[in-house]
C-alpha positions as CSV (number, residue, x, y, z in Angstrom):
1,M,43.1,6.4,7.9
2,S,43.6,4.5,11.1
3,I,42.8,0.8,11.5
4,D,40.4,1.6,14.3
5,I,38.3,3.8,12.1
6,M,38.1,1.1,9.4
7,K,37.0,-1.5,11.9
8,E,34.0,0.6,12.9
9,S,30.6,-0.8,11.9
10,N,28.8,1.0,9.1
11,L,25.1,2.1,9.0
12,V,23.2,0.2,6.3
13,F,20.8,2.1,4.0
14,P,18.4,-0.3,2.3
15,S,17.3,0.9,-1.2
16,F,13.6,0.4,-0.5
17,L,13.9,3.2,2.1
18,I,14.9,5.8,-0.4
19,P,11.4,6.9,-1.6
20,V,10.2,6.9,2.0
21,I,13.1,9.0,3.1
22,K,12.7,11.4,0.2
23,S,9.0,11.9,1.0
24,L,9.9,12.8,4.6
25,K,12.2,15.7,3.6
26,L,14.5,15.2,6.5
27,E,17.5,17.3,7.5
28,I,20.8,15.4,7.1
29,N,21.3,15.0,10.9
30,D,17.7,13.8,11.3
31,L,18.4,11.2,8.5
32,I,21.6,10.1,10.1
33,L,20.0,9.6,13.5
34,L,17.0,7.7,11.9
35,L,19.4,5.4,10.1
36,Y,21.2,4.7,13.4
37,F,17.8,3.7,15.0
38,W,17.1,1.6,11.9
39,N,20.4,-0.3,12.2
40,Y,20.2,-0.7,16.0
41,K,16.6,-2.0,16.5
42,K,15.2,-1.5,20.0
43,A,18.2,0.7,20.9
44,T,18.1,2.5,24.1
45,F,18.4,6.3,23.9
46,D,22.0,6.5,25.0
47,L,23.6,9.7,24.0
48,T,27.1,8.5,24.5
49,A,26.6,5.3,22.4
50,I,24.9,7.3,19.6
51,N,27.6,9.9,19.6
52,Q,30.4,7.3,19.3
53,T,28.6,5.8,16.2
54,I,27.4,8.7,14.2
55,K,29.7,11.4,15.5
56,L,27.1,14.0,16.1
57,S,27.3,16.2,19.2
58,E,24.8,15.6,22.0
59,E,23.1,18.9,21.1
60,E,22.7,17.8,17.5
61,I,21.4,14.4,18.5
62,L,18.8,15.9,20.9
63,T,17.7,18.4,18.2
64,S,17.3,15.6,15.6
65,F,15.6,13.3,18.1
66,N,13.0,16.0,18.9
67,N,12.5,16.6,15.2
68,L,11.8,12.9,14.5
69,M,9.5,12.8,17.5
70,Q,7.5,15.9,16.4
71,K,7.1,14.5,12.9
72,K,5.8,11.2,14.4
73,I,8.5,9.1,12.7
74,I,9.7,7.6,16.0
75,K,8.5,7.3,19.6
76,L,10.0,6.5,22.9
77,D,8.9,3.6,25.1
78,I,9.8,3.3,28.8
79,I,10.5,-0.3,29.5
80,K,11.5,-1.9,32.8
81,D,14.2,-4.6,32.8
82,D,14.4,-7.6,35.1
83,N,15.8,-5.4,37.9
84,E,12.9,-2.9,37.5
85,K,15.2,-0.4,36.0
86,R,13.5,2.0,33.6
87,N,15.1,2.1,30.1
88,E,14.2,4.5,27.3
89,V,13.9,2.4,24.1
90,I,13.4,3.7,20.6
91,N,10.2,2.4,18.9
92,L,10.1,2.5,15.1
93,D,6.5,1.4,14.7
94,Y,5.5,4.8,13.2
95,F,8.3,4.5,10.7
96,Y,7.3,1.0,9.8
97,M,3.8,2.2,9.1
98,L,5.1,5.0,6.9
99,I,7.1,2.4,4.9
100,S,4.1,0.1,4.6
101,E,1.9,3.0,3.4
102,K,4.5,3.9,0.8
103,L,4.9,0.4,-0.5
104,N,1.2,-0.2,-0.6
105,T,0.7,3.0,-2.6
106,K,3.4,1.8,-5.0
107,E,1.8,-1.6,-5.3
108,K,-1.6,0.0,-6.0
109,E,-0.1,2.2,-8.7
110,S,1.5,-0.8,-10.3
111,T,-1.8,-2.7,-10.2
112,K,-3.5,0.2,-11.9
113,E,-0.9,0.3,-14.6
114,D,-1.2,-3.4,-15.2
115,L,-5.0,-3.2,-15.4
116,Y,-4.8,-0.3,-17.8
117,S,-2.6,-2.3,-20.1
118,I,-4.8,-5.4,-19.9
119,F,-7.9,-3.4,-20.6
120,E,-6.4,-1.6,-23.6
121,R,-5.0,-4.9,-25.0
122,D,-8.2,-7.0,-24.5
123,L,-10.6,-4.2,-25.6
124,G,-8.4,-3.3,-28.5
125,K,-8.6,0.5,-27.9
126,T,-7.1,3.4,-26.0
127,L,-8.9,4.0,-22.7
128,S,-10.8,7.2,-22.4
129,S,-10.7,9.5,-19.3
130,M,-14.1,8.0,-18.3
131,D,-12.6,4.5,-18.7
132,F,-9.8,5.4,-16.3
133,E,-12.3,6.8,-13.9
134,Y,-14.2,3.5,-13.9
135,I,-11.1,1.4,-13.3
136,N,-9.9,3.8,-10.5
137,G,-13.3,3.7,-9.0
138,W,-13.4,-0.1,-8.8
139,I,-10.0,-0.2,-7.1
140,E,-11.0,2.5,-4.6
141,K,-14.2,0.6,-3.9
142,G,-12.1,-2.5,-2.9
143,F,-12.7,-4.8,-5.9
144,S,-9.8,-7.1,-6.4
145,E,-7.9,-7.3,-9.6
146,E,-9.2,-10.9,-9.9
147,L,-12.8,-9.7,-9.9
148,I,-12.2,-6.8,-12.2
149,L,-10.5,-9.0,-14.8
150,G,-13.2,-11.6,-14.3
151,A,-15.9,-9.0,-15.1
152,L,-13.8,-8.0,-18.2
153,K,-13.7,-11.6,-19.4
154,K,-17.4,-12.0,-18.9
155,A,-18.1,-8.8,-20.8
156,L,-15.9,-9.8,-23.7
157,F,-17.7,-13.2,-23.9
158,Y,-20.9,-11.2,-24.6
159,N,-19.1,-8.8,-27.0
160,A,-19.6,-5.9,-24.6
161,S,-16.7,-3.4,-24.7
162,D,-18.4,-0.6,-22.8
163,L,-17.0,-0.2,-19.3
164,R,-20.4,0.7,-18.0
165,Y,-21.4,-2.8,-18.8
166,I,-18.4,-4.2,-16.7
167,D,-19.4,-1.7,-14.0
168,K,-22.9,-3.2,-13.8
169,V,-21.4,-6.8,-13.7
170,L,-19.2,-5.8,-10.7
171,Y,-22.1,-4.1,-9.0
172,D,-24.2,-7.2,-9.4
173,W,-21.4,-9.3,-7.9
174,K,-21.1,-6.9,-5.0
175,R,-24.8,-7.0,-4.4
176,K,-24.6,-10.8,-4.2
177,G,-21.7,-10.7,-1.9
178,Y,-19.1,-12.3,-4.2
179,K,-15.5,-11.7,-3.0
180,N,-13.6,-13.7,-5.7
181,M,-14.1,-15.6,-9.0
182,D,-14.3,-18.9,-7.2
183,E,-17.5,-17.8,-5.5
184,V,-18.8,-16.4,-8.8
185,N,-18.0,-19.7,-10.7
186,H,-19.3,-21.9,-7.8
187,T,-22.6,-20.1,-7.9
188,N,-22.9,-20.4,-11.6
189,Q,-22.2,-24.1,-11.5
190,N,-25.1,-24.7,-9.1
191,K,-27.7,-22.9,-11.2
192,V,-29.2,-23.5,-14.6
193,V,-26.9,-21.4,-16.7
194,E,-29.3,-20.4,-19.4
195,S,-32.0,-19.1,-17.0
196,E,-29.4,-17.4,-14.8
197,N,-27.8,-15.6,-17.7
198,K,-31.2,-14.4,-19.0
199,E,-32.2,-13.2,-15.5
200,F,-28.8,-11.6,-15.0
201,Y,-28.6,-9.7,-18.3
202,D,-32.3,-8.7,-18.1
203,Y,-31.3,-7.1,-14.7
204,I,-28.2,-5.6,-16.1
205,N,-29.9,-4.0,-19.1
206,S,-32.8,-2.6,-17.0
207,N,-30.8,-1.2,-14.1
208,D,-29.1,2.2,-14.6
209,Y,-27.8,2.4,-11.1
210,N,-24.1,3.5,-11.0
211,W,-22.5,2.3,-7.8
212,L,-19.5,4.6,-8.4
213,D,-21.7,7.4,-7.1
214,E,-22.6,5.4,-3.9
215,E,-21.6,7.1,-0.7
């Protein structure tokens, strides 16, 4: 192996990109070209420079470039420099969005798993399919983990282990516009606790509305 080859810069492949890359199901040349663009941010679309780095022919580069464009993984911006010269610059915003979506999905799945474990531990039982449906519904409706666990804590305080009870607690907080437990606790501190609890639980026990069915 010649010294010149060993001195060439290498393309870096971050591990967090692996699940995103797998989901895209790219051809090997498409992947190589995408990694080139990842390593050389804001690179101009220079066939000669790309060829010297990744050793694909111009035809292979153009084919893979078109594939990445058609799959909306990259886009091409036309940018003028100080001399009004037009340059074709690779824009990775689409790819960044794909990465963000993948990471957010993974985070939500992790949150669900944590909530499942906490509910099973605190309720002292294995969750039923209906229980899973309730928890998933709360997450999809935008309730934070903080509010969900706060409602669980409130239910346990009143010896209520049915998730329909927690569902009604969350619906009541949603109706009152609470976004976090600080707002819930602040409101409770500024009311007469006994009368508030009586009014609240009279409401809970008399209202059969299920917000999970809300459009």
